C-alpha atoms as an extended CHARMM CRD file, in Angstrom:
* protein
*
       116  EXT
         1         1  MET       CA             63.0330000000      127.5770000000      110.1350000000  PROA      1               0.0000000000
         2         2  LEU       CA             66.0130000000      129.9040000000      110.3770000000  PROA      2               0.0000000000
         3         3  VAL       CA             68.1140000000      128.8820000000      113.3800000000  PROA      3               0.0000000000
         4         4  VAL       CA             71.0690000000      130.7390000000      114.8350000000  PROA      4               0.0000000000
         5         5  PRO       CA             73.3960000000      130.1230000000      117.7800000000  PROA      5               0.0000000000
         6         6  SER       CA             72.5220000000      132.1830000000      120.8440000000  PROA      6               0.0000000000
         7         7  ASP       CA             72.9530000000      132.5100000000      124.5730000000  PROA      7               0.0000000000
         8         8  ASN       CA             70.2330000000      133.4340000000      127.0870000000  PROA      8               0.0000000000
         9         9  LEU       CA             68.3320000000      130.3190000000      126.0540000000  PROA      9               0.0000000000
        10        10  SER       CA             65.5450000000      130.9460000000      128.5740000000  PROA      10              0.0000000000
        11        11  ARG       CA             64.3770000000      133.7760000000      126.2940000000  PROA      11              0.0000000000
        12        12  HSD       CA             64.1040000000      131.7310000000      123.0970000000  PROA      12              0.0000000000
        13        13  ARG       CA             62.8350000000      128.5630000000      121.4320000000  PROA      13              0.0000000000
        14        14  ARG       CA             65.8340000000      126.2110000000      121.5290000000  PROA      14              0.0000000000
        15        15  VAL       CA             65.9570000000      123.9510000000      118.4790000000  PROA      15              0.0000000000
        16        16  GLU       CA             67.4440000000      120.4600000000      118.1850000000  PROA      16              0.0000000000
        17        17  PHE       CA             67.8950000000      118.8360000000      114.7900000000  PROA      17              0.0000000000
        18        18  ARG       CA             69.5250000000      115.7760000000      113.3440000000  PROA      18              0.0000000000
        19        19  GLU       CA             72.4910000000      115.7240000000      111.0350000000  PROA      19              0.0000000000
        20        20  PRO       CA             72.9210000000      115.7060000000      108.0850000000  PROA      20              0.0000000000
        21        21  ASP       CA             69.3790000000      116.4950000000      106.8830000000  PROA      21              0.0000000000
        22        22  HSD       CA             68.6290000000      119.1500000000      109.5620000000  PROA      22              0.0000000000
        23        23  VAL       CA             65.1690000000      117.7640000000      110.3150000000  PROA      23              0.0000000000
        24        24  ILE       CA             64.1130000000      119.4100000000      113.5750000000  PROA      24              0.0000000000
        25        25  THR       CA             63.5320000000      116.7440000000      116.2050000000  PROA      25              0.0000000000
        26        26  THR       CA             62.3920000000      118.9080000000      119.1060000000  PROA      26              0.0000000000
        27        27  THR       CA             62.0770000000      122.4650000000      120.3390000000  PROA      27              0.0000000000
        28        28  HSD       CA             61.9950000000      123.8970000000      123.8450000000  PROA      28              0.0000000000
        29        29  LEU       CA             60.2370000000      127.2340000000      124.3010000000  PROA      29              0.0000000000
        30        30  LYS       CA             61.8300000000      129.5580000000      126.8810000000  PROA      30              0.0000000000
        31        31  ASP       CA             63.2210000000      126.7190000000      128.9850000000  PROA      31              0.0000000000
        32        32  GLU       CA             63.4830000000      128.1510000000      132.5190000000  PROA      32              0.0000000000
        33        33  ARG       CA             66.3660000000      125.8620000000      133.5220000000  PROA      33              0.0000000000
        34        34  TYR       CA             68.6870000000      127.9940000000      131.3790000000  PROA      34              0.0000000000
        35        35  LYS       CA             68.1480000000      131.0590000000      133.5750000000  PROA      35              0.0000000000
        36        36  ALA       CA             70.8650000000      129.6540000000      135.8220000000  PROA      36              0.0000000000
        37        37  HSD       CA             73.1530000000      129.2370000000      132.7720000000  PROA      37              0.0000000000
        38        38  PRO       CA             72.7720000000      132.3980000000      130.6370000000  PROA      38              0.0000000000
        39        39  ASP       CA             76.1010000000      131.8220000000      128.8410000000  PROA      39              0.0000000000
        40        40  ASP       CA             75.1430000000      128.3840000000      127.4500000000  PROA      40              0.0000000000
        41        41  ILE       CA             74.9330000000      128.4350000000      123.6520000000  PROA      41              0.0000000000
        42        42  ALA       CA             72.5530000000      126.4520000000      121.4460000000  PROA      42              0.0000000000
        43        43  TYR       CA             70.5900000000      126.9110000000      118.2480000000  PROA      43              0.0000000000
        44        44  ILE       CA             67.3790000000      128.9270000000      118.5430000000  PROA      44              0.0000000000
        45        45  ASN       CA             64.5040000000      129.8820000000      116.2640000000  PROA      45              0.0000000000
        46        46  ALA       CA             65.3130000000      133.2820000000      114.7670000000  PROA      46              0.0000000000
        47        47  GLY       CA             61.6400000000      133.9650000000      114.0610000000  PROA      47              0.0000000000
        48        48  PHE       CA             61.6520000000      133.2490000000      110.3430000000  PROA      48              0.0000000000
        49        49  LEU       CA             59.6780000000      130.3630000000      108.8150000000  PROA      49              0.0000000000
        50        50  ILE       CA             59.1590000000      129.5220000000      105.1590000000  PROA      50              0.0000000000
        51        51  LEU       CA             56.3300000000      127.0510000000      104.7120000000  PROA      51              0.0000000000
        52        52  PRO       CA             54.3830000000      125.7740000000      101.7210000000  PROA      52              0.0000000000
        53        53  GLN       CA             50.7340000000      126.6300000000      102.2270000000  PROA      53              0.0000000000
        54        54  ARG       CA             49.8020000000      122.9240000000      102.2590000000  PROA      54              0.0000000000
        55        55  LEU       CA             51.6740000000      122.4980000000      105.5590000000  PROA      55              0.0000000000
        56        56  MET       CA             49.3360000000      124.9400000000      107.2840000000  PROA      56              0.0000000000
        57        57  THR       CA             46.8280000000      122.0740000000      107.4840000000  PROA      57              0.0000000000
        58        58  HSD       CA             49.0440000000      120.7940000000      110.3420000000  PROA      58              0.0000000000
        59        59  ALA       CA             48.5190000000      123.9730000000      112.3780000000  PROA      59              0.0000000000
        60        60  ASP       CA             46.6420000000      123.2440000000      115.5950000000  PROA      60              0.0000000000
        61        61  PRO       CA             44.9980000000      126.2380000000      117.3020000000  PROA      61              0.0000000000
        62        62  GLN       CA             43.7940000000      123.8460000000      120.0480000000  PROA      62              0.0000000000
        63        63  HSD       CA             47.4720000000      123.2220000000      120.8810000000  PROA      63              0.0000000000
        64        64  SER       CA             48.3470000000      126.9230000000      120.9170000000  PROA      64              0.0000000000
        65        65  HSD       CA             47.2640000000      130.1850000000      119.3010000000  PROA      65              0.0000000000
        66        66  ASP       CA             50.8680000000      131.3690000000      118.9760000000  PROA      66              0.0000000000
        67        67  TRP       CA             53.7810000000      130.0240000000      116.9010000000  PROA      67              0.0000000000
        68        68  SER       CA             53.7220000000      126.7780000000      118.8920000000  PROA      68              0.0000000000
        69        69  GLY       CA             50.4250000000      125.8660000000      117.2310000000  PROA      69              0.0000000000
        70        70  ILE       CA             52.2650000000      125.8640000000      113.8880000000  PROA      70              0.0000000000
        71        71  ILE       CA             55.7680000000      124.7610000000      114.8570000000  PROA      71              0.0000000000
        72        72  ASP       CA             55.0490000000      121.9030000000      117.2830000000  PROA      72              0.0000000000
        73        73  PRO       CA             52.7400000000      119.8840000000      114.9780000000  PROA      73              0.0000000000
        74        74  LEU       CA             55.1910000000      120.2470000000      112.0780000000  PROA      74              0.0000000000
        75        75  VAL       CA             58.1090000000      119.1480000000      114.2570000000  PROA      75              0.0000000000
        76        76  ASP       CA             56.0690000000      116.2100000000      115.5890000000  PROA      76              0.0000000000
        77        77  ALA       CA             55.3240000000      115.1630000000      111.9930000000  PROA      77              0.0000000000
        78        78  GLY       CA             59.0020000000      115.4570000000      110.9850000000  PROA      78              0.0000000000
        79        79  LEU       CA             58.1770000000      118.1890000000      108.4640000000  PROA      79              0.0000000000
        80        80  MET       CA             60.2980000000      121.0700000000      109.7860000000  PROA      80              0.0000000000
        81        81  ARG       CA             63.9140000000      121.6060000000      108.7850000000  PROA      81              0.0000000000
        82        82  ALA       CA             66.5390000000      123.9550000000      110.1900000000  PROA      82              0.0000000000
        83        83  TYR       CA             68.4380000000      126.4120000000      108.0190000000  PROA      83              0.0000000000
        84        84  LEU       CA             71.5930000000      127.2660000000      109.9660000000  PROA      84              0.0000000000
        85        85  SER       CA             73.0150000000      130.7590000000      109.9690000000  PROA      85              0.0000000000
        86        86  ASN       CA             76.0600000000      130.6050000000      112.2220000000  PROA      86              0.0000000000
        87        87  ASP       CA             77.1520000000      134.1990000000      111.6040000000  PROA      87              0.0000000000
        88        88  THR       CA             73.8220000000      135.8400000000      112.4790000000  PROA      88              0.0000000000
        89        89  ARG       CA             73.2020000000      137.4380000000      115.8790000000  PROA      89              0.0000000000
        90        90  TYR       CA             69.5320000000      137.4010000000      116.8810000000  PROA      90              0.0000000000
        91        91  PHE       CA             67.9320000000      139.5550000000      119.5640000000  PROA      91              0.0000000000
        92        92  ASN       CA             64.3790000000      139.1170000000      120.7720000000  PROA      92              0.0000000000
        93        93  VAL       CA             63.6940000000      142.7040000000      121.8100000000  PROA      93              0.0000000000
        94        94  GLY       CA             60.5060000000      142.0020000000      123.7300000000  PROA      94              0.0000000000
        95        95  THR       CA             61.7950000000      143.5540000000      126.9480000000  PROA      95              0.0000000000
        96        96  PRO       CA             63.7240000000      146.7540000000      127.7220000000  PROA      96              0.0000000000
        97        97  GLU       CA             66.7010000000      144.6370000000      128.8440000000  PROA      97              0.0000000000
        98        98  GLU       CA             66.8120000000      142.7540000000      125.5320000000  PROA      98              0.0000000000
        99        99  LEU       CA             66.4710000000      145.9880000000      123.5420000000  PROA      99              0.0000000000
       100       100  MET       CA             69.3560000000      147.5200000000      125.4990000000  PROA      100             0.0000000000
       101       101  GLU       CA             71.5320000000      144.4640000000      124.7860000000  PROA      101             0.0000000000
       102       102  ALA       CA             70.7670000000      144.7630000000      121.0650000000  PROA      102             0.0000000000
       103       103  ASN       CA             71.6010000000      148.4820000000      121.1010000000  PROA      103             0.0000000000
       104       104  VAL       CA             74.9220000000      147.7970000000      122.8320000000  PROA      104             0.0000000000
       105       105  PHE       CA             75.7630000000      145.1180000000      120.2830000000  PROA      105             0.0000000000
       106       106  ILE       CA             74.9130000000      147.3780000000      117.3530000000  PROA      106             0.0000000000
       107       107  SER       CA             76.9540000000      150.2470000000      118.7550000000  PROA      107             0.0000000000
       108       108  THR       CA             80.1410000000      148.2230000000      119.2530000000  PROA      108             0.0000000000
       109       109  SER       CA             83.0760000000      148.8140000000      116.9520000000  PROA      109             0.0000000000
       110       110  GLN       CA             83.1840000000      145.0720000000      116.1500000000  PROA      110             0.0000000000
       111       111  TYR       CA             79.6890000000      145.2030000000      114.6690000000  PROA      111             0.0000000000
       112       112  ASN       CA             80.3040000000      148.5170000000      112.9330000000  PROA      112             0.0000000000
       113       113  SER       CA             83.5570000000      147.3040000000      111.3630000000  PROA      113             0.0000000000
       114       114  ILE       CA             81.7140000000      144.3780000000      109.7860000000  PROA      114             0.0000000000
       115       115  TYR       CA             79.2000000000      146.6740000000      108.0730000000  PROA      115             0.0000000000
       116       116  ALA       CA             81.3120000000      149.8170000000      107.5550000000  PROA      116             0.0000000000
């Protein structure tokens, strides 16, 4: 799983992992308690998984029909690792507010100077 540091943790799946092997120990999907602390930073799932097909046998549609049905059983079995990308900014653009924040970020001179 690609994980990146982010704020607004109530919008994301927060990921905890152990050092040094980066085995993911737990995840918290859109934890509401972070709404009161939007500036807190932690690692989140950036929406990119690379899995051998054999691990799909762990998927549990009874648990959930979304990503949780894949991610949670693999985490519970100790089979999911985090790949850290500390210089990546991730935006979940599922709402107009999130899309606007991404557009503002992309239009800043700081972002443009990195990719100019």
